[in-house]
C-alpha positions in Angstrom: -25.4 17.3 17.5 -23.1 15.2 19.8 -23.6 15.4 23.6 -20.4 17.2 24.3 -21.0 17.9 28.0 -21.6 14.5 29.5 -18.1 13.1 29.1 -15.9 16.2 28.8 -12.8 17.2 30.8 -12.3 20.9 31.5 -8.9 22.1 32.4 -7.2 25.4 33.0 -6.3 25.3 29.3 -10.0 25.3 28.4 -9.9 21.8 26.8 -13.1 19.8 26.3 -12.6 16.2 25.5 -15.7 14.1 24.6 -14.0 10.9 25.7 -17.2 8.9 25.3 -17.4 9.9 21.6 -13.9 8.7 20.9 -14.7 5.0 21.0 -11.2 4.2 22.2 -9.7 1.9 24.9 -8.8 3.6 28.2 -5.0 3.5 27.5 -5.6 5.3 24.2 -7.8 7.8 25.9 -5.0 8.6 28.4 -2.5 8.9 25.6 -5.0 11.2 23.7 -5.2 13.4 26.8 -1.5 13.7 27.1 -1.1 14.5 23.4 -3.7 17.2 23.6 -2.1 18.8 26.7 1.3 18.7 24.9 -0.1 20.3 21.8 -2.0 22.9 23.7 1.2 24.0 25.5 3.2 23.9 22.3 0.7 26.0 20.5 1.4 28.9 22.8 5.0 29.2 21.5 4.5 27.8 18.0 6.5 30.0 15.7 4.3 28.9 12.7 0.7 29.4 13.8 -0.5 28.9 10.3 0.5 25.3 10.5 -2.1 23.0 12.0 -0.4 20.2 13.9 -2.2 16.8 14.6 -4.5 16.6 17.6 -5.2 12.9 17.8 -2.1 11.2 16.5 -1.3 8.2 18.8 -4.9 8.1 19.9 -7.3 7.8 16.9 -4.5 6.4 14.7 -0.8 5.5 15.0 1.6 8.4 15.5 4.6 6.6 13.9 4.8 7.4 10.2 5.7 3.9 9.0 3.2 2.2 11.2 0.5 4.6 10.2 1.2 4.3 6.4 1.3 0.5 6.8 -2.0 0.5 8.7 -3.9 2.8 6.2 -2.4 1.0 3.2 -3.6 -2.3 4.6 -7.1 -0.9 5.0 -7.1 0.5 1.5 -5.6 -2.6 -0.1 -8.3 -4.7 1.6 -11.0 -2.3 0.4 -9.6 -2.3 -3.2 -10.1 -6.0 -3.4 -13.8 -5.8 -2.5 -16.1 -6.9 -5.3 -18.6 -4.2 -5.0 -21.2 -3.9 -7.7 -20.7 -1.0 -10.2 -17.6 0.2 -8.3 -15.6 1.1 -11.4 -18.6 2.9 -13.0 -19.4 4.8 -9.9 -15.7 5.8 -9.5 -15.8 7.4 -13.0 -18.7 9.7 -12.0 -17.6 10.2 -8.3 -18.2 13.6 -6.8 -18.2 13.0 -3.1 -17.9 10.4 -0.4 -19.2 10.3 3.2 -16.9 8.4 5.6 -16.7 8.0 9.4 -14.3 9.8 11.7 -13.9 7.6 14.8 -10.7 5.9 15.9 -9.3 3.7 13.1 -9.6 0.5 15.2 -13.4 1.0 15.0 -14.1 2.8 11.7 -10.9 2.7 9.7 -11.9 -0.2 7.5 -15.3 1.4 6.7 -13.6 4.7 5.9 -11.2 2.8 3.6 -14.2 1.4 1.6 -15.3 4.9 0.8 -11.8 6.1 -0.1 -11.3 3.1 -2.3 -13.8 4.6 -4.8 -11.4 7.5 -5.5 -9.5 7.3 -8.8 -7.5 9.9 -10.7 -6.2 13.2 -9.4 -7.9 16.3 -8.0 -7.0 20.0 -7.7 -8.9 20.5 -4.5 -10.5 18.3 -1.8 -13.3 20.1 0.0 -13.5 18.6 3.5 -16.7 19.1 5.4 -16.7 17.7 9.0 -18.4 17.8 12.3 -17.5 20.6 14.7 -17.5 18.8 18.1 -16.4 21.8 20.1 -18.2 24.7 18.4 -21.9 25.5 18.1 -21.4 28.5 15.8 -23.8 28.8 12.9 -22.5 28.2 9.3 -19.5 26.6 7.8 -16.4 27.3 9.8 -12.9 27.5 8.4 -9.4 28.6 9.5 -6.6 30.3 7.6 -4.0 27.5 8.1 -1.4 27.3 5.3 -1.1 23.6 5.8 -2.1 20.6 7.9 0.8 18.6 9.2 0.1 14.8 9.8 2.5 12.0 10.7 2.5 10.7 7.1 2.9 14.1 5.4 1.6 17.6 4.9 -1.4 19.0 3.0 -1.4 22.6 1.8 -4.5 24.8 1.8 -5.4 27.8 -0.3 -5.4 30.6 2.2 -6.2 33.2 -0.5 -9.3 31.3 -1.5 -10.4 30.7 2.1 -10.3 34.4 2.8 -12.2 35.1 -0.4 -14.9 32.6 0.6 -15.3 34.2 4.0 -15.9 37.6 2.4 -18.1 36.1 -0.3 -20.7 34.3 1.9 -22.1 35.1 5.4 -22.5 31.4 5.9 -18.7 30.8 5.7 -16.9 32.1 8.8 -13.4 32.0 10.2 -13.1 30.1 13.5 -9.7 28.9 14.4 -10.8 27.7 17.8 -13.1 25.2 16.3 -10.1 23.5 14.7 -7.7 23.5 17.7 -8.5 20.0 19.0 -10.9 18.8 16.3 -10.4 15.3 14.9 -13.1 14.9 12.3 -11.1 16.3 9.4 -7.7 15.1 10.6 -8.5 11.4 10.4 -9.7 11.9 6.8 -6.5 13.8 5.8 -4.4 10.8 6.7 -6.3 8.7 4.2 -6.1 11.4 1.6 -2.3 11.6 1.9 -2.1 7.9 1.2 -4.6 8.0 -1.7 -3.9 11.3 -3.6 -1.0 13.5 -4.6 -0.7 17.2 -5.5 -4.0 18.5 -4.2 -5.0 21.3 -1.8 -7.5 21.0 0.9 -10.4 23.4 1.7 -11.4 22.6 5.3 -14.8 23.3 6.8 -16.4 22.3 10.1 -20.1 22.7 11.1 -22.5 21.7 13.8 -25.3 24.1 13.1 -26.3 25.2 9.6 -29.7 25.5 8.0 -30.6 23.9 4.7 -30.8 27.3 3.0 -27.5 28.3 4.6 -25.9 25.2 3.3 -27.2 26.0 -0.2 -25.8 29.5 0.0 -22.4 28.4 1.2 -22.2 25.6 -1.4 -23.0 28.1 -4.2 -20.2 30.4 -3.0 -17.7 27.5 -3.0 -18.8 26.2 -6.4 -18.6 29.6 -8.0 -15.0 29.8 -7.0 -14.0 26.3 -7.9 -16.3 25.3 -10.8 -13.4 25.1 -13.3 -11.3 22.9 -11.0 -11.4 19.1 -10.5 -12.9 18.9 -7.0 -13.6 16.0 -4.6 -15.9 16.5 -1.6 -15.3 14.4 1.5 -18.0 14.5 4.2 -16.8 13.4 7.7 -19.7 11.9 9.7 -20.4 9.2 12.2 -24.0 7.9 12.8 -25.9 7.1 15.9 -24.3 7.4 19.4 -24.8 5.1 22.3 -28.0 3.1 21.8 -27.9 -0.7 22.0 -26.8 -2.3 18.7 -30.3 -3.5 17.7 -31.5 0.1 17.9 -28.5 1.6 16.2 -28.9 -0.8 13.3 -32.5 0.4 12.8 -31.9 4.1 13.3 -28.7 4.1 11.2 -30.4 2.3 8.2 -33.2 4.9 8.2 -30.8 7.8 8.4 -28.6 6.4 5.7 -31.7 6.0 3.5 -32.3 9.7 3.9 -28.6 10.4 3.0 -28.8 8.3 -0.1 -32.0 10.3 -1.1 -29.7 13.3 -1.3 -32.6 15.5 0.1 -31.3 17.7 2.9 -34.8 18.4 4.2 -35.4 14.6 4.5 -32.0 14.2 6.3 -32.9 16.9 8.8 -36.4 15.6 9.5 -35.2 12.0 9.8 -32.6 13.0 12.4 -35.2 14.8 14.5 -37.7 11.9 14.1 -35.1 9.3 15.2 -34.1 11.3 18.3 -37.7 11.5 19.5 -38.4 7.9 18.7 -35.3 6.4 20.4 -34.5 8.9 23.1 -35.4 6.5 25.8 -33.2 3.9 24.2 -30.2 6.1 24.9 -29.9 7.5 21.4 -28.0 10.8 22.0 -27.6 11.8 18.4 -29.0 10.2 15.2 -25.8 11.3 13.3 -22.7 13.0 14.5 -22.4 14.7 11.1 -26.0 15.4 10.0 -25.1 19.1 9.2 -21.9 18.1 7.5 -23.8 15.7 5.3 -26.3 18.4 4.4 -23.6 20.9 3.5 -21.5 18.4 1.6 -24.4 17.0 -0.4 -25.6 20.5 -1.5 -22.1 21.1 -2.8 -21.9 17.7 -4.5 -25.1 18.3 -6.3 -23.7 21.5 -7.8 -20.9 19.4 -9.2 -23.4 17.1 -10.8 -23.9 14.4 -8.3 -27.4 13.0 -8.8 -27.1 9.5 -7.3 -25.8 8.0 -4.0 -24.9 4.4 -3.0 -24.4 3.0 0.5 -21.0 1.3 0.4 -20.6 -0.1 3.9 -22.3 0.0 7.3 -21.1 -1.2 10.7 -21.0 -0.2 14.3 -18.5 -0.3 17.2 -20.1 -3.3 18.8 -19.0 -5.5 15.8 -15.4 -4.6 16.8 -15.5 -4.4 20.6 -18.1 -7.1 21.2 -20.0 -4.6 23.5 -23.4 -4.2 21.9 -25.0 -2.4 24.8 -23.7 1.0 23.8 -22.5 1.5 20.3 -21.7 4.1 17.6 -22.7 3.6 14.0 -20.4 4.1 11.0 -21.3 4.3 7.3 -19.6 5.0 3.9 -21.5 6.5 1.0 -20.5 7.4 -2.5 -22.2 10.3 -4.4 -21.8 10.3 -8.1 -23.2 11.6 -11.4 -25.2 8.8 -12.9 -25.4 10.4 -16.3 -21.6 10.3 -16.5 -21.5 6.5 -15.9 -20.9 4.5 -19.1 -23.9 2.3 -20.0 -22.2 -0.9 -21.2 -24.0 -3.1 -23.7 -26.7 -0.5 -24.6 -27.1 1.2 -28.0 -27.4 4.6 -26.4 -24.9 6.9 -24.8 -26.2 8.7 -21.7 -24.1 11.8 -21.2 -24.9 15.2 -19.8 -21.9 17.5 -20.5 -22.3 21.0 -19.2 -21.9 24.0 -21.3 -18.6 25.0 -19.9 -17.1 21.6 -20.5 -18.4 21.6 -24.1 -16.7 24.9 -24.7 -13.4 23.5 -23.2 -13.6 20.5 -25.6 -14.2 22.7 -28.7 -11.5 25.1 -27.6 -9.0 22.2 -27.1 -9.8 21.0 -30.6 -9.2 24.4 -32.2 -6.0 25.1 -30.2 -4.7 21.6 -31.1 -5.0 22.4 -34.8 -3.3 25.9 -34.4 -0.6 24.4 -32.2 0.2 21.8 -34.8 0.4 24.4 -37.6 2.7 26.6 -35.4 4.9 24.0 -33.8 4.3 20.8 -35.8 3.5 18.9 -32.6 0.4 17.4 -30.9 -0.3 19.4 -27.7 -1.4 17.9 -24.4 -4.8 18.8 -23.0 -4.7 20.8 -19.8 -8.3 20.4 -18.5 -9.0 18.1 -15.6 -12.8 17.6 -15.8 -13.7 14.0 -15.2 -15.2 13.5 -18.7 -11.8 14.1 -20.3 -10.6 10.9 -18.7 -13.4 8.7 -20.1 -12.6 6.3 -23.0 -15.2 6.6 -25.7 -15.4 6.6 -29.5 -15.1 10.0 -31.0 -15.2 11.9 -34.3 -14.1 15.5 -35.0 -15.7 17.2 -38.0 -14.5 20.4 -39.7 -16.7 22.5 -41.9 -15.9 25.6 -43.9 -18.8 27.8 -45.0 -21.1 24.9 -44.3 -19.2 22.4 -46.5 -17.2 19.4 -45.1 -13.5 20.2 -44.7 -12.4 17.1 -42.8 -13.8 14.4 -40.6 -11.8 11.6 -38.8 -12.4 9.7 -35.7 -12.0 6.5 -33.7 -14.9 4.1 -33.7 -13.8 2.0 -30.8 -12.3 3.8 -27.8 -8.6 3.4 -27.7 -7.6 6.5 -25.7 -9.3 9.0 -23.4 -11.5 11.8 -24.7 -8.8 14.3 -23.7 -6.3 12.6 -25.9 -8.8 11.8 -28.6 -10.1 15.3 -29.1 -6.7 16.8 -29.9 -5.5 13.8 -32.0 -8.7 13.5 -34.0 -8.9 17.3 -34.5 -5.4 17.3 -36.0 -6.2 14.1 -38.0 -9.3 15.8 -39.5 -7.3 18.9 -40.3 -4.2 17.3 -41.8 -4.8 13.6 -42.6 -8.2 13.4 -44.3 -7.1 12.3 -47.8 -10.2 13.8 -49.4 -8.9 17.3 -48.6 -5.6 19.3 -48.6 -4.2 20.1 -45.1 -5.9 23.0 -43.3 -4.0 26.3 -43.5 -3.7 28.8 -40.6 -5.5 31.5 -42.5 -8.5 29.1 -42.9 -9.0 28.5 -39.2 -11.2 31.6 -38.7 -13.7 30.2 -41.3 -13.8 26.7 -40.0 -16.5 25.4 -37.7 -15.6 22.4 -35.4 -18.1 19.7 -34.3 -17.4 17.0 -31.8 -19.4 13.7 -31.8 -18.9 11.2 -28.9 -20.0 7.7 -29.8 -21.9 5.1 -27.8 -20.7 1.5 -27.7 -21.5 -0.3 -31.0 -24.5 -2.7 -31.2 -24.7 -5.3 -33.9 -28.1 -5.6 -35.5 -29.8 -8.5 -37.3 -32.0 -6.4 -39.5 -31.8 -2.9 -41.1 -35.3 -2.4 -39.7 -33.7 -1.5 -36.4 -32.0 1.6 -37.8 -33.7 4.9 -36.9 -32.8 7.6 -39.3 -31.5 10.7 -37.5 -30.9 8.8 -34.3 -28.5 6.0 -35.3 -25.1 6.2 -36.9 -24.3 3.1 -39.0 -21.2 1.0 -39.6 -21.2 -1.6 -42.4 -18.5 -4.2 -42.6 -17.5 -7.1 -44.9 -14.0 -8.4 -44.4 -11.6 -5.5 -44.6 -14.1 -3.2 -46.2 -15.8 -0.8 -43.7 -17.9 2.3 -44.0 -19.4 4.6 -41.4 -22.0 7.4 -41.5 -22.7 9.5 -38.4 -26.4 10.2 -37.6 -25.9 13.8 -38.7 -25.5 12.6 -42.4 -29.2 11.7 -42.6 -30.3 15.0 -41.0 -28.1 17.1 -43.3 -28.9 15.3 -46.6 -32.5 14.5 -45.9 -31.9 11.0 -47.2 -34.3 8.2 -46.6 -33.0 4.8 -45.3 -32.7 3.4 -48.8 -30.5 6.2 -50.0 -28.5 6.5 -46.8 -27.6 2.8 -46.8 -26.9 2.6 -50.5 -24.5 5.5 -50.3 -22.8 4.0 -47.2 -22.2 0.8 -49.1 -21.1 2.2 -52.4 -19.2 5.4 -51.4 -17.8 4.6 -47.9 -17.3 0.8 -47.8 -16.6 0.1 -51.5 -19.4 -2.5 -51.7 -22.3 -2.9 -54.1 -25.0 -0.3 -53.3 -27.5 -3.0 -52.3 -25.1 -5.1 -50.2 -26.9 -4.0 -47.0 -30.0 -5.8 -48.2 -28.7 -8.7 -50.3 -25.3 -9.7 -49.0 -25.6 -12.1 -46.0 -21.9 -11.7 -45.3 -22.3 -8.0 -44.4 -22.4 -7.0 -40.7 -24.3 -3.9 -39.7 -23.7 -2.0 -36.4 -25.6 1.0 -35.0 -24.6 3.6 -32.5 -25.8 7.0 -31.1 -23.8 10.1 -30.7 -23.6 13.0 -28.3 -22.7 15.9 -30.5 -22.1 19.7 -30.2 -20.4 22.3 -32.3 -19.1 25.8 -32.3 -21.7 28.5 -32.6 -24.4 26.5 -30.8 -26.2 28.0 -27.8 -25.4 25.6 -25.0 
């Protein structure tokens, strides 16, 4: 926890300003004090108490809208150009980021590196920040209807916030904790420049146990598990040791964060404080508890891997290395959702609810086409629906094939592919007449997601039941999914002969004797209606 008492200013308004924690020039600190006094007086006669006005505009970041947007966009543009390893892949599986909350002159560029990993849209952003002025136990929230910033407004979901407070003893209402707090505000400015159409769920914490964090995270997840959610953790690192000590302590703490083990994070923080207390280390991380709570929630959304994006400290900006504050940016993501390029296997881990959504979308697409003669648009926002992968949709009636069409190479997202291939299998498979509405109740739908193709040099590499196979010669092409071998019981000889003769229009033995034939293998991630997920 930050040392709030050493450098605080008490006034008759009850304001406590940890000036030393701000890492700002003296002029900016004075401006900050004036803005806080103004906002405190204004709050007494605010006709809209449900609106949270900015606390540190003009101090931590520019108060002018145009200057602020230009500043933040400059940081983001610079970050977007960074050639960071696996950035695109991590972005696809991104669940949370941890970014610093100091004045932008010190930590803005580091924060931007974290925000640059965000792609796509979200329904909700759960913000978990450090409560600098409240030592209350648990996750603290407030029933604001919106947060007003110089560059825009962000709406909350008051109904949901009230429900969460009732749902978990670890989630509590504490408007006073938010009055002059900056740790969420500085992140909201970035969010307004990066995202559109989302709602924010704000939390502050300075004191929560690991078990308490798990309980609170579970309550939040249960209410938002069907939404597209991003978690943003607002946390600085070490406070006030010399630069050489900060760099050692921060690296060790960040290693604990990247491990995603809250117990290790807690123990490392305590260990570092004891080890470097005489070196003026006043806190190992101004955001330790926020990190613990945010990581517990990110794990529920499937995050299983973390990557350090950027590390720096205030001395690298100010030139004063005698007394610094550390800043880090970390991405938390689902490794299993990252596309494994160049491999012959597809590593996916789609949860049961998402599988049900995919199958439901396929069925509704067929019904919608029968009723309205049009292709519907998918409404789900789970990250997997935005992935571009090969896909087949198979229809069976009483166990017999009723249609099967797909795209071997990805040319659209899974969200688009599922509805398009479902309709194609139902109405465009030339082997069958179009599906009728009265048949739908008797049809079983199976979805098969394909891995990238791998060209092989010998049929010996084919594993029956594991690999699907594509055979090509000129314009003649045939494909069998791996399920064909399982359902027919064919050995490799029969499987390949049928593929050549009946799917590709080639001689049955072309796969063995024709050197002009190309063979590709792939794996599938398949699931169907009626299965227990």
